[in-house]
C-alpha positions as CSV (number, residue, x, y, z in Angstrom):
1,M,58.2,25.4,50.4
2,F,60.4,22.5,51.2
3,R,62.3,20.5,48.6
4,A,62.9,16.8,49.0
5,K,66.4,15.9,49.8
6,R,68.1,14.0,47.0
7,P,69.7,10.7,48.1
8,K,73.3,10.3,47.7
9,R,74.4,8.4,44.6
10,G,76.3,5.2,45.3
11,K,79.5,4.2,43.7
12,A,77.7,2.1,41.1
13,E,75.4,4.9,40.1
14,R,78.1,7.4,39.9
15,S,80.1,5.1,37.7
16,G,77.1,4.5,35.4
17,E,76.4,0.9,36.6
18,V,73.0,-0.2,37.8
19,E,73.1,-1.5,41.3
20,P,71.3,-4.9,41.8
21,T,67.9,-4.7,43.4
22,K,67.8,-6.0,46.9
23,L,64.7,-8.1,47.9
24,T,63.2,-7.0,51.1
25,K,60.8,-9.0,53.2
26,T,57.9,-7.2,51.8
27,S,58.9,-7.7,48.1
28,K,59.1,-11.5,48.0
29,P,55.3,-12.3,48.3
30,V,54.6,-9.9,45.5
31,A,57.0,-11.7,43.2
32,V,55.5,-15.1,44.1
33,S,52.0,-13.9,43.5
34,R,52.9,-12.6,40.1
35,F,54.4,-16.0,39.2
36,F,51.2,-17.9,40.1
37,S,49.1,-15.4,38.2
38,L,51.2,-16.1,35.2
39,V,50.8,-19.8,35.6
40,L,47.0,-19.4,36.0
41,L,46.8,-17.3,32.8
42,V,48.8,-19.9,30.9
43,G,46.5,-22.7,32.2
44,L,43.4,-20.8,31.2
45,F,44.8,-20.2,27.7
46,I,45.6,-23.9,27.2
47,A,42.2,-24.9,28.4
48,H,40.7,-22.5,25.9
49,L,42.8,-24.0,23.1
50,F,42.0,-27.6,24.1
51,P,38.4,-27.6,25.5
52,A,37.9,-31.3,24.8
53,Q,40.6,-32.2,27.3
54,A,38.6,-30.3,29.9
55,Q,35.3,-32.1,29.1
56,S,33.5,-33.0,32.2
57,Y,30.6,-35.0,30.7
58,P,30.8,-38.6,29.4
59,Q,32.2,-39.4,26.0
60,I,29.9,-41.4,23.7
61,S,31.3,-43.7,21.0
62,L,29.9,-46.0,18.3
63,L,31.8,-49.3,18.3
64,T,31.8,-51.6,15.2
65,F,33.0,-55.1,15.5
66,G,34.1,-57.1,12.4
67,P,32.6,-60.4,11.3
68,G,33.4,-63.7,13.1
69,E,33.8,-67.3,12.1
70,E,30.4,-68.5,13.3
71,L,27.3,-68.0,11.1
72,Y,25.6,-65.8,13.7
73,A,28.7,-63.6,13.8
74,S,29.1,-63.4,10.0
75,F,27.7,-59.9,9.8
76,G,29.6,-58.2,12.7
77,H,28.2,-56.3,15.7
78,T,27.6,-52.8,16.9
79,A,27.6,-51.3,20.4
80,I,27.6,-47.9,22.2
81,R,30.4,-47.0,24.5
82,V,30.0,-44.6,27.4
83,Y,33.3,-43.4,28.8
84,D,33.1,-41.3,32.0
85,P,36.5,-40.6,33.4
86,V,35.1,-38.4,36.2
87,R,33.2,-41.3,37.6
88,G,35.7,-43.9,36.5
89,Q,33.2,-45.8,34.3
90,D,33.8,-47.3,30.9
91,M,30.8,-49.3,29.7
92,T,29.6,-50.7,26.4
93,Y,25.9,-51.4,25.5
94,G,24.9,-53.9,22.9
95,W,21.6,-55.4,21.7
96,G,22.9,-58.8,20.5
97,G,22.4,-61.0,23.6
98,F,20.3,-64.2,23.8
99,R,20.2,-67.1,26.1
100,F,20.7,-70.7,25.1
101,S,18.9,-71.7,28.3
102,E,15.7,-70.1,27.0
103,N,12.8,-72.6,27.0
104,N,12.2,-74.1,23.5
105,F,15.2,-72.3,22.3
106,Y,15.4,-73.9,18.8
107,V,11.6,-73.7,18.2
108,K,11.6,-70.0,19.1
109,F,14.7,-69.4,17.0
110,L,13.1,-70.9,13.9
111,R,9.8,-69.1,14.5
112,G,11.5,-65.8,15.0
113,T,10.2,-65.3,18.6
114,L,13.5,-65.8,20.5
115,P,13.9,-62.8,22.8
116,Y,17.1,-60.8,22.3
117,Y,18.2,-58.3,25.0
118,I,20.5,-55.4,25.7
119,D,23.5,-56.2,27.8
120,A,26.2,-54.0,29.3
121,Y,29.9,-54.9,29.7
122,E,33.0,-53.1,30.8
123,M,35.0,-51.9,27.8
124,N,38.1,-53.8,28.6
125,L,36.2,-57.1,28.8
126,M,34.4,-56.4,25.5
127,V,37.7,-55.6,23.8
128,Y,39.3,-58.8,25.2
129,A,36.5,-61.0,24.0
130,Y,36.6,-59.7,20.4
131,Q,40.4,-59.7,20.4
132,T,40.3,-63.4,21.4
133,E,38.0,-64.1,18.4
134,N,40.4,-62.0,16.2
135,R,37.7,-59.6,15.2
136,T,38.5,-56.0,14.2
137,I,37.2,-53.2,16.5
138,R,36.7,-49.6,15.4
139,E,35.6,-46.7,17.5
140,Q,33.8,-43.5,16.3
141,I,33.8,-40.9,19.0
142,L,30.7,-38.9,18.5
143,N,30.6,-35.1,18.5
144,L,27.7,-34.7,21.0
145,S,26.9,-31.7,23.1
146,P,26.3,-32.1,26.9
147,T,22.5,-31.9,26.3
148,Q,22.6,-34.6,23.6
149,T,24.9,-36.8,25.7
150,Q,22.4,-36.5,28.7
151,Q,19.5,-37.4,26.4
152,L,21.3,-40.4,25.1
153,L,22.2,-41.6,28.6
154,Q,18.5,-41.3,29.5
155,V,17.5,-43.4,26.5
156,L,20.1,-46.1,27.5
157,E,18.7,-46.0,31.1
158,T,15.2,-46.5,29.8
159,N,16.4,-49.4,27.6
160,M,18.1,-51.1,30.5
161,R,15.0,-51.3,32.6
162,P,13.8,-54.9,33.1
163,E,10.6,-54.3,31.2
164,N,12.4,-52.9,28.2
165,R,15.6,-55.0,28.0
166,T,14.2,-57.7,25.6
167,Y,13.0,-57.2,22.1
168,Q,11.9,-59.3,19.1
169,Y,14.8,-59.6,16.7
170,K,14.1,-59.0,13.1
171,F,17.0,-59.8,10.8
172,F,16.6,-56.9,8.4
173,Y,14.6,-54.4,10.5
174,D,15.4,-54.6,14.2
175,N,18.7,-56.0,15.3
176,C,22.0,-55.3,17.1
177,A,23.0,-52.7,14.4
178,T,19.7,-50.8,14.1
179,R,19.1,-50.4,17.8
180,P,22.3,-48.3,18.5
181,R,21.5,-46.3,15.4
182,D,18.0,-45.6,16.7
183,V,19.2,-44.7,20.2
184,I,21.6,-42.1,18.8
185,S,19.0,-40.8,16.4
186,Q,16.4,-40.5,19.2
187,A,18.8,-38.7,21.5
188,C,19.9,-36.2,18.8
189,G,16.6,-35.7,17.1
190,D,16.6,-33.6,13.9
191,S,20.1,-32.2,14.7
192,L,21.6,-35.4,13.3
193,T,21.7,-35.5,9.5
194,I,22.6,-38.7,7.6
195,P,23.0,-37.5,3.9
196,S,22.0,-40.8,2.3
197,R,19.2,-41.6,4.7
198,S,16.6,-41.6,1.9
199,V,18.9,-42.2,-1.0
200,S,18.7,-45.6,-2.8
201,T,21.9,-47.7,-2.4
202,G,21.1,-49.7,-5.6
203,K,21.3,-52.9,-3.6
204,S,18.7,-55.1,-2.0
205,Y,18.7,-56.6,1.5
206,R,19.6,-59.9,-0.1
207,D,22.5,-58.3,-2.0
208,W,23.9,-56.8,1.2
209,M,23.5,-60.2,3.0
210,N,25.3,-62.1,0.3
211,D,28.3,-59.8,0.5
212,Y,29.1,-61.5,3.8
213,L,28.3,-65.1,2.9
214,G,30.5,-65.7,-0.1
215,E,32.9,-67.9,2.0
216,Q,30.0,-70.0,3.4
217,P,28.3,-71.4,0.3
218,W,26.0,-73.9,2.0
219,A,24.8,-71.2,4.5
220,Q,24.4,-68.8,1.6
221,L,22.3,-71.3,-0.3
222,G,20.1,-72.1,2.6
223,M,19.4,-68.5,3.7
224,N,18.7,-67.4,0.1
225,L,16.2,-70.3,-0.4
226,A,14.5,-69.4,2.9
227,I,13.9,-65.6,2.4
228,G,11.2,-64.2,0.1
229,R,10.3,-61.1,-1.8
230,P,10.8,-58.7,1.2
231,A,14.5,-59.4,0.9
232,D,14.6,-58.1,-2.7
233,V,13.5,-54.6,-1.8
234,I,16.2,-52.0,-2.9
235,T,17.4,-50.4,0.3
236,T,18.0,-46.8,1.2
237,G,21.0,-45.7,3.2
238,W,18.9,-45.9,6.4
239,Q,17.6,-49.4,5.6
240,A,21.1,-50.7,4.7
241,M,22.2,-49.9,8.3
242,Y,20.9,-53.3,9.3
243,L,24.5,-54.3,8.9
244,P,27.1,-52.9,11.4
245,T,29.6,-51.9,8.7
246,N,27.0,-49.8,7.0
247,V,26.2,-48.1,10.3
248,H,29.9,-47.2,10.6
249,D,30.1,-45.9,7.0
250,Q,26.9,-43.8,7.2
251,F,27.9,-42.1,10.5
252,A,31.3,-41.4,9.0
253,H,29.5,-39.0,6.6
254,A,26.8,-37.7,9.0
255,T,26.7,-34.2,10.5
256,I,25.3,-32.9,13.7
257,R,24.0,-29.4,14.6
258,Q,25.6,-28.0,17.8
259,A,23.8,-25.8,20.4
260,D,25.2,-22.7,18.9
261,G,23.8,-23.6,15.5
262,R,27.1,-24.7,14.1
263,V,27.1,-27.8,11.9
264,A,29.9,-30.2,12.6
265,P,30.8,-33.8,11.6
266,A,28.9,-36.3,13.8
267,V,32.1,-38.2,14.3
268,A,34.8,-36.3,16.1
269,Q,37.4,-39.1,15.8
270,D,37.5,-42.5,14.1
271,R,40.2,-44.8,15.5
272,M,41.2,-48.4,15.2
273,V,40.9,-50.1,18.6
274,F,42.1,-53.5,17.4
275,Q,43.1,-54.6,13.9
276,A,42.4,-58.3,13.4
277,A,45.2,-60.4,11.9
278,R,44.5,-61.3,8.3
279,T,43.1,-64.8,8.2
280,F,41.8,-67.0,5.5
281,R,38.6,-68.9,6.2
282,K,38.9,-72.6,5.6
283,E,37.3,-73.1,2.2
284,V,34.8,-75.8,1.5
285,P,36.6,-78.5,-0.6
286,F,35.8,-78.1,-4.3
287,I,34.0,-81.4,-4.5
288,F,31.6,-80.4,-1.6
289,D,30.7,-77.0,-3.0
290,P,26.9,-76.9,-3.5
291,N,27.2,-75.9,-7.2
292,V,29.5,-78.9,-7.8
293,V,27.4,-81.3,-5.8
294,F,24.2,-80.4,-7.6
295,A,25.9,-80.3,-11.0
296,L,27.1,-83.9,-10.5
297,L,23.8,-85.0,-9.2
298,T,21.9,-83.4,-12.1
299,I,24.2,-85.0,-14.6
300,A,23.9,-88.4,-13.0
301,V,20.1,-88.3,-12.7
302,S,19.7,-86.9,-16.2
303,V,21.9,-89.5,-17.9
304,F,20.2,-92.3,-16.0
305,S,16.7,-91.0,-16.8
306,I,17.4,-90.6,-20.5
307,R,18.8,-94.1,-20.8
308,R,15.8,-95.6,-19.0
309,Y,13.5,-93.5,-21.2
310,R,15.1,-95.0,-24.3
311,D,14.4,-98.4,-22.9
312,G,10.8,-97.4,-22.4
313,K,11.0,-97.3,-18.6
314,L,11.0,-94.5,-16.0
315,D,11.5,-95.6,-12.4
316,R,8.7,-94.4,-10.2
317,W,10.9,-94.8,-7.1
318,L,13.2,-92.0,-8.4
319,D,10.3,-89.6,-8.9
320,R,8.9,-90.3,-5.5
321,L,12.4,-89.7,-4.0
322,L,13.1,-86.5,-5.8
323,F,9.7,-84.9,-5.7
324,G,9.1,-86.2,-2.1
325,V,12.3,-84.4,-1.0
326,S,11.2,-81.3,-2.9
327,G,7.8,-81.4,-1.2
328,F,9.3,-81.8,2.2
329,L,11.6,-78.8,1.7
330,G,8.6,-76.9,0.3
331,W,6.6,-77.5,3.4
332,F,9.5,-76.3,5.6
333,L,9.7,-73.0,3.6
334,F,5.9,-72.6,3.7
335,L,6.0,-73.0,7.5
336,L,8.7,-70.3,7.6
337,W,6.3,-68.1,5.8
338,V,3.0,-68.6,7.6
339,G,4.2,-69.9,11.0
340,T,7.0,-67.5,11.9
341,D,7.5,-63.8,12.7
342,H,10.8,-63.3,10.8
343,G,9.1,-60.8,8.4
344,V,11.4,-61.8,5.5
345,T,10.2,-65.3,4.6
346,A,6.9,-64.3,3.0
347,W,6.1,-64.5,-0.7
348,N,8.9,-66.9,-1.5
349,P,9.1,-67.7,-5.2
350,T,11.1,-70.8,-4.4
351,L,7.8,-72.4,-3.4
352,L,6.9,-72.5,-7.1
353,W,9.5,-75.2,-7.9
354,L,9.8,-76.6,-4.4
355,M,6.0,-76.9,-4.2
356,P,4.8,-78.3,-0.8
357,L,2.0,-80.3,-2.5
358,H,4.6,-82.5,-4.2
359,L,4.2,-84.4,-1.0
360,P,1.7,-86.2,-1.3
361,L,0.7,-85.5,-4.9
362,I,3.7,-87.4,-6.3
363,Y,2.1,-90.6,-4.9
364,W,-1.2,-89.6,-6.4
365,A,0.4,-89.2,-9.8
366,T,2.6,-92.3,-9.8
367,G,0.5,-94.8,-7.7
368,P,-0.8,-98.1,-9.0
369,T,-4.3,-96.6,-9.7
370,S,-2.9,-93.5,-11.5
371,T,-4.1,-92.9,-15.0
372,T,-2.2,-91.6,-18.0
373,A,-4.0,-88.3,-18.0
374,R,-3.3,-87.8,-14.3
375,R,0.4,-88.4,-14.7
376,R,0.7,-86.2,-17.8
377,T,-1.2,-83.4,-16.1
378,Y,0.8,-83.5,-12.9
379,F,4.2,-83.5,-14.6
380,L,3.3,-80.8,-17.2
381,V,1.9,-78.4,-14.5
382,T,4.9,-79.1,-12.4
383,A,7.2,-78.3,-15.3
384,G,5.5,-75.0,-15.8
385,L,5.8,-74.1,-12.1
386,I,9.5,-75.0,-12.1
387,V,10.3,-72.8,-15.1
388,T,8.3,-69.9,-13.6
389,G,9.9,-70.3,-10.2
390,L,13.5,-70.3,-11.6
391,I,12.8,-67.2,-13.7
392,V,11.5,-65.1,-10.8
393,S,14.0,-66.5,-8.3
394,N,16.8,-64.2,-7.1
395,V,18.9,-66.9,-5.5
396,P,22.6,-66.4,-6.4
397,G,24.8,-69.2,-7.7
398,G,23.6,-72.1,-9.7
399,A,22.7,-74.8,-7.2
400,D,19.0,-74.1,-7.2
401,T,18.9,-73.9,-11.0
402,L,20.7,-77.2,-11.3
403,F,18.3,-78.9,-8.9
404,G,15.3,-77.4,-10.7
405,L,16.7,-78.5,-14.0
406,M,17.0,-82.0,-12.7
407,L,13.3,-82.0,-11.7
408,L,12.3,-80.4,-15.0
409,I,14.0,-83.2,-17.0
410,R,12.1,-85.8,-15.0
411,C,8.9,-83.9,-15.6
412,L,9.3,-83.7,-19.3
413,L,10.4,-87.4,-19.7
414,N,7.4,-88.5,-17.6
415,A,5.0,-86.3,-19.5
416,Q,6.3,-87.7,-22.8
417,M,6.2,-91.3,-21.5
418,A,2.6,-90.8,-20.4
419,G,1.7,-89.9,-24.0
420,R,3.0,-93.3,-25.1
421,P,0.8,-95.8,-23.2
422,E,2.1,-98.7,-25.3
423,R,5.4,-98.5,-23.6
424,A,5.6,-100.1,-20.2
425,V,6.7,-98.1,-17.2
426,A,8.8,-99.9,-14.6
427,R,7.2,-100.5,-11.2
428,V,8.7,-99.5,-8.0
429,A,10.8,-102.3,-6.5
């Protein structure tokens, strides 16, 4: 049996010191490979901790734009953002586009048949446009899986086809806020849960609308006179999402079921893209506020009418003017009901006191051949309709009530005068 020969101990070993290791040509690659292995392990560990940073599929966001100065922009806007860093694409999709060059633009707009369409813009251009208008921009990054993301992209692609790009705008039911909501809901299916979807908000469509029109009193008055009973339906959380801000708020509380069955918030991140500077809308001068205008008009007409009544006279020209204007407005509201596709102008109680038949019945009741019984019947029936219409009306403010009160005073004075045939009634000049 042979025993291995023990190597001689060097000076350092004999003295108890450790002699430094000498790298040979064969040991250097081994050390380098160990270094890169360590780097690889660290990289994998970081990727495991931060998987979102390694996401290879597009990021989907819900964009909410604040109200603008113009009436059509008073309620804000909603869009979908598709950010794909792998392909270098960053696009937004919105359903609020329309063309002023459309044939018979104003006729179609009034009738509710103006086509709206989906448009796509680069994110930087969209942000610039809304920053220029000083409108707040919020982004909600959605917590979608790769499958849900792909389904949403397919829905967007289908919407962008020429035959699908246009749609018929419905103020409360189908607009630039409801379309993005529906696209996301369609892509996610029953995995998306909005807690208050079927829960009553306690507010009607009209109530939500008026929250945005307080600083535009004339627009508020006109829109409230034009819409009918459908606007007074109490909304659910889903129906209230006809307004962009409500879409943002509802998705902030929504949840989504992931592929592994885990339920997570539907919004992974909510961030402010641009905060608009605080501005104060130029208020309507006090004297031109509709409530003030109609209050002054009602006082003036009432004082004049009562004085003329005491003199045994009621000027027919004034009745023809007031009830003629009322009839004209009534015909306009009636046409909005039967001649348009807005869906919210039907069954308008305003038509009870702005009755279309005032034009021409006022001439029938106050003409040269009119009898006392005819005048009395017309004004008493009209007075009853005015009272009923004002009771069932949901128009906020007091302008409509003041105008109705002015008409009611004229009706009562005329009916009273018709019962006193011995008193002469002034002829129209």
